[in-house]
N, CA and C of each residue as an Amber inpcrd file, in Angstrom:
protein
   696
  92.2250000 101.0380000 122.4380000  93.2620000 101.3370000 121.4520000
  92.7770000 100.9330000 120.0610000  93.0880000 101.7890000 119.0700000
  92.6530000 101.4950000 117.7120000  93.3690000 100.2700000 117.1790000
  92.7120000  99.5880000 116.2700000  93.3100000  98.4050000 115.6480000
  94.5070000  98.8250000 114.8170000  95.5670000  98.0550000 114.8470000
  96.7910000  98.3660000 114.1240000  96.9770000  97.4150000 112.9560000
  97.6960000  97.8810000 111.9630000  98.0310000  97.0620000 110.8100000
  99.5360000  96.8570000 110.8100000  99.9970000  95.6180000 110.8120000
 101.4160000  95.3100000 110.7830000 101.7740000  94.7570000 109.4220000
 102.8490000  95.2800000 108.8670000 103.3830000  94.7500000 107.6180000
 104.8630000  94.4950000 107.8630000 105.2030000  93.2880000 108.2700000
 106.6010000  92.9680000 108.5270000 107.1690000  93.7510000 109.6850000
 106.6970000  93.5080000 110.9080000 107.0760000  94.3420000 112.0430000
 108.5000000  94.1320000 112.5330000 109.1810000  93.0730000 112.1090000
 110.5500000  92.8520000 112.5210000 111.4810000  93.7320000 111.6980000
 112.3450000  94.4560000 112.3960000 113.2330000  95.3980000 111.7250000
 114.6750000  94.9960000 111.9550000 115.4150000  94.7890000 110.8770000
 116.8300000  94.4550000 111.0190000 117.5850000  95.6540000 111.5920000
 118.6300000  95.3810000 112.3480000 119.3410000  96.4500000 113.0400000
 119.9920000  97.4430000 112.0880000 120.2690000  97.0060000 110.8580000
 120.9280000  97.8920000 109.9010000 119.9600000  98.4390000 108.8490000
 118.6610000  98.2690000 109.0610000 117.6710000  98.7320000 108.0920000
 117.3570000 100.2080000 108.3110000 117.3730000 100.9820000 107.2140000
 116.9530000 102.3640000 107.3090000 115.4320000 102.4340000 107.3810000
 114.9260000 103.3480000 108.1880000 113.4670000 103.4890000 108.2880000
 113.0940000 104.8570000 108.8210000 111.8270000 105.2070000 108.5630000
 111.2350000 106.4440000 109.0590000 110.1020000 106.0710000 109.9920000
 110.1120000 106.6190000 111.1840000 109.0270000 106.4150000 112.1340000
 108.2340000 107.7150000 112.2270000 106.9470000 107.6210000 111.9930000
 106.0550000 108.7760000 112.0610000 105.2690000 108.6940000 113.3600000
 105.4110000 109.6680000 114.2290000 104.7020000 109.6860000 115.5100000
 103.7950000 110.9070000 115.5830000 102.4940000 110.6390000 115.6570000
 101.5460000 111.7450000 115.8200000 101.5270000 112.1690000 117.2890000
 101.3350000 113.4600000 117.5040000 101.2690000 113.9700000 118.8700000
 100.0890000 113.3770000 119.6460000 100.1690000 113.4690000 120.9630000
  99.1070000 112.9720000 121.8260000  97.8810000 113.8730000 121.8170000
  96.9020000 113.4530000 122.5920000  95.6090000 114.1530000 122.6340000
  95.7550000 115.6100000 123.0840000  94.9960000 116.4820000 122.4240000
  94.8320000 117.8660000 122.8660000  93.3410000 118.1060000 123.0710000
  93.0130000 119.2440000 123.6460000  91.5970000 119.5690000 123.8520000
  90.8520000 119.6020000 122.5320000  91.5310000 120.0570000 121.4800000
  90.8510000 120.1870000 120.1850000  90.8350000 118.8880000 119.3990000
  91.8090000 118.0200000 119.5670000  91.7020000 116.7180000 118.8930000
  90.5410000 115.9360000 119.5020000  90.2590000 116.1990000 120.7730000
  89.1430000 115.5520000 121.4470000  87.8070000 116.1180000 120.9920000
  87.7620000 117.4220000 120.7530000  86.5030000 118.0790000 120.3830000
  86.2430000 118.0670000 118.8770000  87.2540000 117.7180000 118.0890000
  87.0880000 117.7010000 116.6360000  87.3250000 119.0440000 115.9820000
  87.9400000 119.9870000 116.6910000  88.2560000 121.2880000 116.1000000
  89.5650000 121.1970000 115.3160000  89.5880000 121.7920000 114.1410000
  90.7860000 121.7650000 113.3070000  91.9090000 122.5080000 114.0230000
  93.0400000 121.8190000 114.1790000  94.1730000 122.3910000 114.9060000
  95.3800000 122.4000000 113.9970000  95.6260000 123.5260000 113.3540000
  96.7680000 123.6520000 112.4750000  97.9110000 124.3550000 113.1800000
  97.9190000 125.6810000 113.1360000  99.0270000 126.4520000 113.6820000
  98.7670000 126.9820000 115.0930000  97.5820000 126.7980000 115.6330000
  97.3110000 127.2220000 117.0000000  98.1320000 126.3580000 117.9430000
  98.9400000 126.9880000 118.7860000  99.9410000 126.2570000 119.5700000
  99.3880000 125.8550000 120.9300000  98.5620000 124.8130000 120.9370000
  97.9590000 124.3680000 122.1850000  98.7000000 123.1510000 122.7340000
  98.6640000 122.9460000 124.0570000  99.4240000 121.8570000 124.6750000
  98.6550000 120.5390000 124.6780000  99.3420000 119.4900000 125.0780000
  98.6970000 118.2120000 125.3140000  97.7930000 118.2960000 126.5450000
  96.7700000 117.4670000 126.5620000  96.0040000 117.2560000 127.7810000
  96.7870000 116.2990000 128.6860000  96.3150000 116.1160000 129.8970000
  96.9340000 115.1280000 130.7830000  96.8720000 113.7470000 130.1340000
  95.7430000 113.4430000 129.4960000  95.6130000 112.1680000 128.7900000
  96.5990000 112.0970000 127.6300000  96.8260000 113.2120000 126.9420000
  97.7930000 113.2450000 125.8520000  99.2050000 112.9670000 126.3280000
  99.5350000 113.4660000 127.5180000 100.8450000 113.1700000 128.1050000
 100.9690000 111.6790000 128.3900000  99.9140000 111.0970000 128.9610000
  99.9280000 109.6660000 129.2620000 100.0560000 108.8540000 127.9760000
  99.3130000 109.2400000 126.9430000  99.3880000 108.5490000 125.6620000
 100.8130000 108.5830000 125.0940000 101.4740000 109.7180000 125.2500000
 102.8260000 109.8820000 124.7030000 103.8250000 108.9930000 125.4210000
 103.7020000 108.8880000 126.7330000 104.5580000 107.9760000 127.4900000
 104.3440000 106.5430000 126.9980000 103.0840000 106.1670000 126.8130000
 102.7580000 104.8150000 126.3430000 103.2960000 104.5830000 124.9330000
 103.2420000 105.6020000 124.0810000 103.7650000 105.4680000 122.7130000
 105.2620000 105.2040000 122.7400000 105.9830000 105.8960000 123.6370000
 107.4160000 105.6680000 123.7620000 107.7230000 104.2390000 124.1590000
 106.9270000 103.6890000 125.0520000 107.1180000 102.2990000 125.4730000
 106.8710000 101.3370000 124.3170000 105.8230000 101.6160000 123.5060000
 105.5410000 100.7500000 122.3560000 106.6640000 100.8130000 121.3260000
 107.1870000 102.0170000 121.1040000 108.3010000 102.1630000 120.1670000
 109.5010000 101.3380000 120.6080000 109.8360000 101.4280000 121.8730000
 110.9940000 100.6820000 122.3700000 110.7600000  99.1790000 122.3040000
 109.5090000  98.7620000 122.4910000 109.2080000  97.3300000 122.4130000
 109.3110000  96.8150000 120.9830000 108.7530000  97.5760000 120.0300000
 108.7580000  97.1440000 118.6250000 110.1670000  97.1320000 118.0490000
 110.9580000  98.1520000 118.4040000 112.2880000  98.2690000 117.8090000
 113.3910000  97.7750000 118.7270000 113.0060000  96.9910000 119.7520000
 113.9770000  96.3380000 120.6350000 115.0020000  97.3310000 121.1780000
 114.4960000  98.4910000 121.5870000 115.3510000  99.5320000 122.1720000
 116.3910000 100.0970000 121.2110000 116.1870000  99.8900000 119.9200000
 117.0740000 100.5350000 118.9520000 116.8780000 102.0480000 119.0540000
 117.9330000 102.7840000 119.2510000 117.8430000 104.2360000 119.3970000
 117.8920000 104.8960000 118.0230000 116.9890000 105.8270000 117.7380000
 117.0220000 106.5150000 116.4460000 118.2450000 107.4100000 116.3320000
 118.7840000 107.4770000 115.1310000 119.9160000 108.3840000 114.9060000
 119.4600000 109.8390000 114.8290000 118.2210000 110.0450000 114.3450000
 117.7000000 111.4030000 114.2010000 116.2510000 111.4480000 114.6760000
 115.9080000 112.5310000 115.3830000 114.5230000 112.7980000 115.7680000
 114.2090000 114.2290000 115.3620000 113.3460000 114.3910000 114.3690000
 112.9270000 115.7120000 113.9140000 111.4920000 115.9490000 114.3680000
 111.2320000 117.1330000 114.8930000 109.9070000 117.4390000 115.4300000
 109.3570000 118.7250000 114.8310000 108.0560000 118.7790000 114.7140000
 107.3720000 120.0460000 114.4660000 107.6840000 120.9690000 115.6460000
 107.8150000 122.2700000 115.3950000 108.0840000 123.1910000 116.5030000
 106.8710000 123.4730000 117.3840000 105.6970000 123.0080000 116.9910000
 104.4960000 123.2790000 117.7760000 104.5260000 122.4820000 119.0810000
 104.0010000 123.1070000 120.1180000 104.1170000 122.5990000 121.4850000
 103.6460000 121.1590000 121.6420000 102.5320000 120.8160000 121.0210000
 101.9710000 119.4740000 121.2060000 102.8860000 118.3870000 120.6670000
 103.6530000 118.7010000 119.6090000 104.6170000 117.7410000 119.0630000
 105.8550000 117.6710000 119.9480000 106.3690000 118.8180000 120.3740000
 107.5610000 118.8320000 121.2200000 107.3030000 118.1160000 122.5420000
 106.1140000 118.3300000 123.1200000 105.7700000 117.6510000 124.3700000
 105.6670000 116.1420000 124.1630000 105.1160000 115.7380000 123.0380000
 104.9850000 114.3090000 122.7460000 106.3540000 113.6440000 122.6700000
 107.2940000 114.2760000 121.9790000 108.6520000 113.7310000 121.9000000
 109.2590000 113.6010000 123.2910000 109.0620000 114.6240000 124.1070000
 109.6270000 114.6160000 125.4490000 109.0520000 113.4870000 126.2920000
 107.7300000 113.3640000 126.3220000 107.0940000 112.3360000 127.1410000
 107.3490000 110.9290000 126.5950000 107.5970000 110.8280000 125.2950000
 107.9030000 109.5220000 124.6990000 109.3590000 109.1200000 124.9210000
 110.1440000 110.0070000 125.5030000 111.5490000 109.6910000 125.7650000
 112.4490000 109.8610000 124.5630000 112.0430000 110.7110000 123.6070000
 112.8220000 110.9500000 122.3990000 113.5700000 112.2750000 122.5250000
 114.8310000 112.2670000 122.1710000 115.6550000 113.4700000 122.2540000
 115.6840000 114.1450000 120.8760000 115.0210000 115.2580000 120.7510000
 114.8670000 115.9230000 119.4600000 116.1960000 116.4380000 118.9280000
 116.5030000 116.0530000 117.6880000 117.7060000 116.5100000 117.0190000
 117.5290000 117.9250000 116.4990000 116.3400000 118.1740000 115.9320000
 116.1040000 119.4750000 115.2960000 114.6130000 119.6920000 115.1220000
 114.1830000 120.9590000 115.2260000 112.8010000 121.3290000 114.9420000
 112.7050000 121.7340000 113.4760000 111.6880000 121.2130000 112.7770000
 111.5150000 121.5060000 111.3490000 110.1820000 122.2090000 111.1150000
 110.2380000 123.4240000 110.6100000 109.0090000 124.1560000 110.2980000
 108.1560000 123.4080000 109.2800000 108.7970000 122.6760000 108.3760000
 108.0460000 121.9670000 107.3320000 107.2340000 120.7990000 107.8850000
 107.4360000 120.4500000 109.1610000 106.6170000 119.4100000 109.7990000
 105.4150000 119.9940000 110.5320000 105.2190000 121.3140000 110.4740000
 104.0280000 121.8820000 111.0910000 102.7670000 121.3890000 110.3660000
 101.6720000 121.3900000 111.0800000 100.4220000 120.8770000 110.5160000
  99.9260000 121.7750000 109.3870000  99.0700000 121.2280000 108.5690000
  98.3610000 121.9570000 107.5150000  97.8280000 123.2580000 108.1080000
  98.0820000 124.3610000 107.4390000  97.5010000 125.6470000 107.8510000
  96.0570000 125.6510000 107.3610000  95.1170000 125.4800000 108.2890000
  93.7170000 125.3100000 107.9160000  92.9990000 126.6200000 107.6110000
  93.6790000 127.7390000 107.8370000  93.0710000 129.0190000 107.4770000
  91.7320000 129.2490000 108.1520000  90.6530000 129.4300000 107.3710000
  89.3350000 129.7040000 107.9510000  88.7880000 128.5710000 108.8080000
  89.3280000 127.3610000 108.6470000  88.8420000 126.2060000 109.4130000
  89.4720000 126.1100000 110.7940000  90.5350000 126.8790000 111.0260000
  91.2640000 126.7660000 112.2910000  90.3490000 126.9770000 113.4980000
  90.3910000 126.0270000 114.4350000  89.6050000 126.1410000 115.6520000
  88.1400000 125.8070000 115.4870000  87.7620000 125.3470000 114.2920000
  86.3540000 125.0810000 114.0100000  86.1440000 123.6180000 113.6280000
  84.9650000 123.1170000 113.8950000  84.6090000 121.7510000 113.5380000
  84.0080000 121.7360000 112.1370000  83.8590000 120.5450000 111.5810000
  83.2230000 120.4370000 110.2610000  81.7800000 120.9460000 110.3120000
  81.1140000 120.7370000 111.4440000  79.7390000 121.2410000 111.5840000
  79.7240000 122.7560000 111.5600000  80.6830000 123.3950000 112.2470000
  80.7840000 124.8600000 112.2300000  80.9190000 125.3700000 110.8010000
  81.7830000 124.7120000 110.0310000  82.0570000 125.1630000 108.6630000
  80.8610000 124.8900000 107.7610000  80.2130000 123.7470000 107.9440000
  79.0010000 123.4550000 107.1680000  77.9420000 124.5160000 107.4180000
  77.7690000 124.9000000 108.6650000  76.7680000 125.9200000 108.9910000
  77.1300000 127.2710000 108.3810000  78.4270000 127.6060000 108.3900000
  78.8630000 128.8860000 107.8190000  78.7540000 128.8830000 106.3040000
  79.0770000 127.7380000 105.6860000  79.0310000 127.6230000 104.2270000
  77.6140000 127.4310000 103.6950000  76.7580000 126.8630000 104.5430000
  75.4030000 126.5350000 104.1000000  75.3430000 125.2360000 103.3320000
  76.4090000 124.4560000 103.3790000  76.4400000 123.1630000 102.6910000
  77.5540000 122.3300000 103.2920000  77.5850000 121.0290000 102.9700000
  78.6050000 120.1360000 103.5010000  79.9900000 120.5530000 103.0040000
  80.9800000 120.3080000 103.8520000  82.3610000 120.6540000 103.5040000
  83.2750000 119.5290000 103.9400000  84.2720000 119.2150000 103.0910000
  85.2670000 118.1990000 103.4040000  86.6310000 118.7540000 103.0110000
  87.5790000 118.7160000 103.9450000  88.9000000 119.3000000 103.7010000
  89.5670000 118.7030000 102.4750000  89.4670000 117.3800000 102.3130000
  90.1570000 116.7190000 101.2060000  89.5390000 117.0570000  99.8570000
  88.2540000 117.3360000  99.8400000  87.5700000 117.5770000  98.5690000
  87.4820000 119.0610000  98.2100000  87.1690000 119.9070000  99.1790000
  87.0300000 121.3350000  98.8980000  88.2360000 122.1570000  99.3380000
  89.0400000 121.6160000 100.2400000  90.2120000 122.3410000 100.7180000
  89.8630000 123.5750000 101.5320000  90.8850000 124.2530000 102.0020000
  90.6570000 125.4860000 102.7620000  90.0650000 126.5720000 101.8670000
  90.3210000 126.4470000 100.5720000  89.8010000 127.4530000  99.6320000
  88.2980000 127.3200000  99.4280000  87.7050000 126.2260000  99.8930000
  86.2640000 126.0140000  99.7440000  85.4580000 126.4870000 100.9340000
  86.0570000 127.3270000 101.7810000  85.3690000 127.8380000 102.9720000
  85.0600000 129.3180000 102.7770000  83.8910000 129.7360000 103.2170000
  83.5140000 131.1460000 103.1050000  84.5490000 132.0430000 103.7590000
  84.8820000 133.1230000 103.1080000  85.8780000 134.0620000 103.6130000
  85.3210000 134.9010000 104.7620000  84.0600000 134.7390000 105.0680000
  83.4790000 135.4260000 106.2220000  84.0900000 134.9370000 107.5290000
  84.7540000 133.7670000 107.5000000  85.3590000 133.2120000 108.7020000
  86.7860000 133.6870000 108.9240000  87.3140000 134.5420000 108.0610000
  88.6530000 135.0730000 108.2460000  88.6760000 136.0530000 109.4190000
  89.8390000 136.1510000 110.0770000  89.9700000 137.0930000 111.1810000
  90.6050000 136.4580000 112.4020000  90.4380000 137.1060000 113.5580000
  90.9770000 136.5970000 114.8130000  89.8960000 136.5780000 115.8810000
  90.0120000 135.6030000 116.8000000  89.0950000 135.5450000 117.9230000
  89.7830000 134.8470000 119.0810000  89.2520000 135.0370000 120.2520000
  89.8300000 134.4370000 121.4490000  88.8920000 133.3910000 122.0210000
  89.4750000 132.3880000 122.6220000  88.6940000 131.3270000 123.2520000
  89.4620000 130.7960000 124.4560000  88.7970000 130.0100000 125.2550000
  89.4050000 129.4440000 126.4560000  89.4150000 127.9280000 126.3610000
  90.5840000 127.3260000 126.5910000  90.6940000 125.8760000 126.6170000
  90.0890000 125.3400000 127.9160000  89.7220000 124.0590000 127.9590000
  89.1670000 123.4830000 129.1950000  90.0810000 123.6600000 130.4060000
  91.3880000 123.8170000 130.1640000  92.3430000 124.0210000 131.2600000
  92.2580000 125.4270000 131.8480000  91.5450000 126.3170000 131.1520000
  91.4560000 127.7080000 131.5830000  92.3890000 128.6290000 130.8210000
  93.2860000 128.0670000 130.0010000  94.2260000 128.8820000 129.2270000
  93.4900000 129.6380000 128.1160000  93.7580000 130.9530000 128.0170000
  93.1840000 131.7680000 126.9490000  94.1220000 131.7470000 125.7470000
  93.5630000 131.5610000 124.5620000  94.3670000 131.5450000 123.3460000
  93.7180000 132.4070000 122.2770000  94.5380000 132.8610000 121.3390000
  94.0570000 133.6150000 120.1870000  94.0960000 132.7130000 118.9640000
  92.9960000 132.6450000 118.2520000  92.9060000 131.8400000 117.0320000
  92.9630000 132.7800000 115.8420000  93.8530000 132.4890000 114.9150000
  94.0230000 133.3370000 113.7230000  93.5570000 132.5640000 112.4870000
  92.5740000 133.1140000 111.8150000  92.0250000 132.4890000 110.6070000
  92.4790000 133.2650000 109.3810000  93.5850000 132.7890000 108.7720000
  94.0820000 133.4060000 107.5490000  93.5690000 132.6650000 106.3290000
  94.2610000 132.8140000 105.2190000  93.8340000 132.1760000 103.9730000
  94.0570000 130.6740000 103.9800000  95.0770000 130.2130000 104.7230000
  95.3420000 128.7840000 104.7910000  96.1720000 128.2780000 103.6170000
  96.4480000 126.9660000 103.6410000  97.2340000 126.3230000 102.5930000
  96.3550000 125.4200000 101.7380000  96.7350000 125.2570000 100.4880000
  96.1050000 124.2520000  99.6370000  96.7870000 122.9050000  99.8950000
  96.1510000 121.8380000  99.4540000  96.7400000 120.5090000  99.5890000
  98.0830000 120.4440000  98.8650000  98.1730000 121.0620000  97.6930000
  99.4260000 121.0440000  96.9360000 100.5470000 121.7350000  97.6940000
 100.2170000 122.8020000  98.3990000 101.2370000 123.5130000  99.1660000
 101.7380000 122.6680000 100.3380000 100.8240000 121.9660000 101.0010000
 101.2310000 121.0930000 102.1040000 102.0940000 119.9550000 101.5630000
 101.6890000 119.3840000 100.4320000 102.4450000 118.2790000  99.8340000
 103.8460000 118.7230000  99.4280000 103.9770000 119.9670000  99.0050000
 105.2960000 120.4810000  98.6320000 106.2140000 120.5270000  99.8560000
 105.6710000 120.9380000 100.9810000 106.4620000 120.9470000 102.2280000
 106.8640000 119.5250000 102.6190000 105.8890000 118.6160000 102.5370000
 106.1390000 117.2250000 102.9200000 107.1850000 116.5900000 102.0130000
 107.1190000 116.8830000 100.7210000 108.0960000 116.3240000  99.7910000
 109.4950000 116.8200000 100.1190000 109.5930000 118.0690000 100.5730000
 110.8900000 118.6090000 100.9700000 111.4990000 117.8350000 102.1280000
 110.6560000 117.4320000 103.0870000 111.1430000 116.6340000 104.2100000
 111.6040000 115.2610000 103.7180000 110.8040000 114.6360000 102.8570000
 111.1760000 113.3260000 102.3070000 112.5090000 113.4140000 101.5650000
 112.6670000 114.4440000 100.7550000 113.9070000 114.5950000  99.9880000
 115.1140000 114.7490000 100.9150000 114.9050000 115.4050000 102.0570000
 116.0130000 115.6490000 102.9880000 116.4110000 114.4040000 103.7670000
 115.4080000 113.5610000 104.1120000 115.7250000 112.4200000 104.9780000
 115.9370000 111.1090000 104.2240000 115.5320000 111.0460000 102.9610000
 115.7000000 109.7820000 102.2270000 117.1550000 109.3320000 102.1550000
 118.1320000 110.2470000 101.9710000 119.5260000 109.7880000 101.9860000
 119.9330000 109.1670000 103.3170000 119.3380000 109.6440000 104.4180000
 119.6320000 109.0610000 105.7300000 119.0940000 107.6300000 105.8090000
 117.8950000 107.4360000 105.2720000 117.3010000 106.0940000 105.2520000
 118.1280000 105.1770000 104.3640000 118.5530000 105.6800000 103.2140000
 119.3930000 104.8850000 102.3000000 120.6890000 104.4510000 102.9710000
 121.1140000 105.2500000 103.9470000 122.3610000 104.9720000 104.6560000
 122.1400000 104.0870000 105.8870000 120.8960000 103.5630000 106.0330000
 120.6080000 102.6570000 107.1280000 120.2280000 103.3190000 108.4400000
 119.9240000 104.6250000 108.4030000 119.6080000 105.3480000 109.6270000
 118.1200000 105.2210000 109.9900000 117.8330000 105.3400000 111.2740000
 116.4640000 105.3900000 111.7780000 116.1300000 106.8450000 112.0710000
 115.0910000 107.3420000 111.3980000 114.6790000 108.7430000 111.5210000
 113.2670000 108.7870000 112.0900000 113.0740000 109.5150000 113.1700000
 111.7480000 109.6760000 113.7670000 111.2460000 111.0850000 113.4710000
 110.0110000 111.1730000 112.9930000 109.3560000 112.4540000 112.7430000
 108.1720000 112.5730000 113.7020000 108.1990000 113.5650000 114.5690000
 107.1180000 113.7770000 115.5310000 106.3280000 114.9880000 115.0670000
 105.0890000 114.7650000 114.6900000 104.3310000 115.8630000 114.0940000
 102.8270000 115.6160000 114.2230000 102.0880000 115.8600000 113.1590000
 100.6380000 115.9530000 113.1940000 100.0100000 115.0410000 112.1450000
  98.7520000 114.7290000 112.3240000  98.1030000 113.7070000 111.4980000
  98.1400000 114.0170000 110.0070000  97.6700000 115.1990000 109.6200000
  97.5520000 115.4600000 108.1860000  98.9150000 115.5700000 107.5080000
  99.8560000 116.2850000 108.1120000 101.1560000 116.4280000 107.4590000
 101.8600000 115.0770000 107.3620000 101.7240000 114.2260000 108.3730000
 102.3800000 112.9190000 108.3220000 101.7120000 111.9910000 107.3090000
 100.4100000 112.0810000 107.1870000  99.7050000 111.2550000 106.1940000
 100.0680000 111.6990000 104.7760000 100.1550000 113.0000000 104.5770000
 100.5360000 113.5200000 103.2550000 101.9890000 113.1730000 102.9520000
 102.8500000 113.2610000 103.9600000 104.2500000 112.8770000 103.7810000
 104.3550000 111.4070000 103.3630000 103.4790000 110.5790000 103.8970000
 103.4690000 109.1560000 103.5240000 103.1690000 108.9790000 102.0400000
 102.2290000 109.7590000 101.5040000 101.9360000 109.6540000 100.0670000
 103.1340000 110.0950000  99.2360000 103.8800000 111.0690000  99.7420000
 105.0960000 111.4910000  99.0340000 106.1150000 110.3560000  99.0250000
 106.2780000 109.6750000 100.1510000 107.2140000 108.5470000 100.2410000
 106.8270000 107.4350000  99.2740000 105.5240000 107.2080000  99.1340000
 105.0340000 106.1220000  98.2900000 104.8740000 106.5310000  96.8240000
 105.0160000 107.8160000  96.5250000 104.8500000 108.2790000  95.1610000
 103.4020000 108.3580000  94.7280000 102.4850000 108.5670000  95.6810000
 101.0590000 108.6530000  95.3940000 100.5910000 110.1060000  95.3490000
  99.4270000 110.3080000  94.7670000  98.8270000 111.6390000  94.8110000
  98.5260000 111.9800000  96.2740000  98.7870000 113.2160000  96.7100000
  98.5770000 113.5580000  98.1190000  97.1420000 113.3810000  98.5980000
  96.1770000 113.3930000  97.6900000  94.7840000 113.1950000  98.0970000
  94.5530000 111.7940000  98.6600000  95.4520000 110.8510000  98.3420000
  95.3210000 109.4850000  98.8720000  95.5400000 109.4450000 100.3800000
  96.0790000 110.4980000 100.9470000  96.3070000 110.5550000 102.3920000
  95.0060000 110.4730000 103.1830000  93.9010000 110.8170000 102.5500000
  92.6030000 110.7500000 103.2480000  92.2520000 109.3190000 103.6390000
  92.8920000 108.3470000 103.0010000  92.5990000 106.9370000 103.2710000
  93.4580000 106.3570000 104.3950000  94.3570000 107.1590000 104.9310000
  95.3000000 106.6980000 105.9550000  94.9080000 107.2850000 107.3090000
  94.3520000 106.4760000 108.1580000  93.9650000 106.9320000 109.4900000
  95.1950000 106.9360000 110.4050000  95.3170000 107.9970000 111.1960000
  96.4180000 108.0860000 112.1500000  95.8820000 108.6560000 113.4570000
  95.8780000 107.8560000 114.5140000  95.3170000 108.2560000 115.7980000
  96.3510000 108.9760000 116.6610000  95.8660000 109.6970000 117.6730000
  96.7700000 110.4310000 118.5500000  97.7470000 109.4870000 119.2460000
  99.0120000 109.9360000 119.3110000 100.0910000 109.2010000 119.9740000
 100.2600000 107.7830000 119.4300000  99.9650000 107.5890000 118.1460000
 100.2270000 106.3240000 117.4620000 101.3560000 106.5560000 116.4600000
 102.0710000 105.4830000 116.1490000 103.1830000 105.6200000 115.2110000
 103.0140000 104.6880000 114.0240000 103.6660000 105.0640000 112.9410000
 103.7100000 104.2680000 111.7150000 105.1540000 104.2490000 111.2330000
 105.4830000 103.2640000 110.4140000 106.8570000 103.1170000 109.9420000
 106.8970000 102.9950000 108.4290000 107.7810000 103.7600000 107.8220000
 108.0280000 103.7030000 106.3880000 109.4290000 103.1490000 106.1750000
 109.5620000 102.2940000 105.1750000 110.8820000 101.7140000 104.9140000
 111.0010000 101.4080000 103.4270000 111.9830000 100.5900000 103.0990000
 112.2220000 100.2000000 101.7100000 112.2240000  98.6780000 101.6140000
 111.6620000  98.1770000 100.5040000 111.5900000  96.7270000 100.3130000
 111.7640000  96.4120000  98.8350000 112.8290000  95.7210000  98.5280000
 113.1290000  95.3120000  97.1480000 113.0680000  96.4800000  96.1700000
 113.6510000  97.5970000  96.6020000 113.7540000  98.7580000  95.7260000
 112.5800000  99.7050000  95.7600000 111.5340000  99.3700000  96.5150000
 110.3630000 100.2400000  96.6030000 110.2560000 100.8720000  97.9950000
 109.7190000 102.0760000  98.0310000 109.3840000 102.7010000  99.3040000
 108.0310000 102.1670000  99.7460000 107.9470000 101.6710000 100.9940000
 106.7390000 100.9750000 101.4380000 106.3310000 101.4250000 102.8420000
 105.0970000 101.0570000 103.2170000 104.6340000 101.1400000 104.6000000
 104.9910000  99.8300000 105.2730000 105.6060000  99.9020000 106.4290000
 105.9660000  98.6820000 107.1650000 105.0250000  98.4230000 108.3380000
 104.7400000  99.4740000 109.1140000 103.8100000  99.3920000 110.2390000
 102.8990000 100.5920000 110.1580000 101.6170000 100.3930000 110.4510000
 100.7000000 101.5380000 110.3800000  99.8240000 101.6340000 111.6230000
  99.7900000 102.8140000 112.2040000  98.8740000 103.1940000 113.2930000
  99.0000000 102.2650000 114.5010000 100.2250000 102.0280000 114.8940000
 100.5010000 101.1730000 116.0600000 100.4660000 101.9940000 117.3560000
């Protein structure tokens, strides 16, 4: 298990907070392939990770039940909520992962080879990938399931941050009212959403590691929006 950072892990029963839960392992999170809008399921290990994440959540929050659970509509997030024992209140399209466009289904090595030079999502974005990778193709997951991968134009970091800010704007009044809100989604969108909560430039999200089926907590402290628990 990855090392966790705790910042005041005790939560008062009337404290408003946001819990960010990344989905469990998929075949592509294991292989390092960019997984944005391709709707692939959890692996068996991902299911196990999600069950374990639910147990950790209940231990940390002393079985406090969240008032709201919002999930990305993508299968890997919905399955994670289910296996973690969370009852989804609503599916939010704005919690879907970054649309990686030409990077979808490909590793950084694949993109470097296609571009002829090094590529980094945070620095060059989806717009820094050769358009020769646009189109559709089919592949087979290790489970034997056939899927279609669609490589469109993708989203810029600013576009993803705009979606994330919309989620923050919608749930902040719930937090102000002392509610516990759980967001079950994906690494990049949750990391970018964290920068929106903290009032940072979205590029700072590259510094926030979030592992599969790990959770983080955002809250308020002396008038500031803060990180309370990270990558637990």
